[in-house]
N, C-alpha and C positions, 0 to 999 in steps of 0.2 A: 800945975800940969795937970790937966783931963784928962784916963786915959780914956774914954768912952769915944766910942769908932776905932782907937787902935787893940791892937794885935802886941798886947807886954810879954807871949810866951812862948818861947824859944819851943819851935818846931820839932817836936820829935820826928825821931828815924825810926822806920823799922824795912826787916832786913827777911826776904819771905826765904824761909829753906823747907824743902820736901824730905817730910819721914821718911829715914834715920836722922838727918845731919845734925840738925840741932845737936842734940845728945851729942852726937859725937864731937862737936865748937863746945857744949858745951862741957864738958869734962876735962878737955886740953885731945884729947886721942886727935884731934881734929887741929889742924894751928892755919890753917893756910887752905884759903876756902875759891873756889874756883866759879868765875862768873868768864860771858866772855864780850863785856863789857868792865873799861878798867873804873876803877872805887874814886868817887870825886873830891876834887883835894880838899874841899870841905869837909869831908866826911874823918879823916884821915883824923886821930884823936877824942872824935867824939862817942858817944855811946848811943848804938842803935840797938833797937829792941831785936829779938827772934822770935819773925814769927814763924809757928810750924803749923804747916800745911799734909793734908794726909799726899802720901807720896799716888802719883803722873810724874803727867811725862816729862820726862830733865829738862834740864834746860827752858821748860815753858812756865811760866808766873801762869797760876791758879791767884791772881790777884789784879784790882786797879788799883795806880798809885795813890788812891786816899782810898783806907781803905773804914769799909761800913762794921758797925761790931757784925757779927756771923758765929755762927756754932763751929763752921770746925779751920777756924782759924786761932791757933793758943798764941800768947805771947807766955814764949819757955822762958826767958830768962836773956839778958844783955851780954854783948863785948865792945869793944874798941880797937878799929882795926889798928896797924900802926905803920904803915904801908903795902906798896903793891909785890908781888913776884911779877914776873913776865915774863915769862920763855917761851923764848927763842930755835928750840926746835924740839923732836922728841926724847929724842933721849934725854936732857935734859928735867920737862916733867914725869917723864920715870925712876926716870933718879930722885926726884925728891916724892918718893911713893910716900913713903914715912909720918910724912906731914903732908900732905893735901890728903891721902886713902881713897883716890879716884884710884880703881884697876884697869887696864887694858879688859877695855874688851867689856868694860857694864855696861857702859848704858849713859851713864852721867854723862851729862858735860861737861868736859876740854873745851879749856881756851881757845882761839882762832892767836897761830898763832904768821 
């Protein structure tokens, strides 16, 4: 079978994280990453590259879906997500502070509840 005209290489997945979050994730001090959208089921258990971008507006990506090579994006490591945490109320969210490390009033993105 010929590989001509086919892409046999698996798709690389990247997750944009603004400074300082990638370092916290890679050091293990942040074990829950917050997003306003659910983790896609096919991403669970897969290697996902962390793309570090400069601090900007919390919750707003500065990258397109297909990321070109650029100076302001650094691949700093990778993670494997094992599942999701869904917070149903503010109390549960605040109780889990030691895992997600997002302090109340910080302006960082909070998941929708």
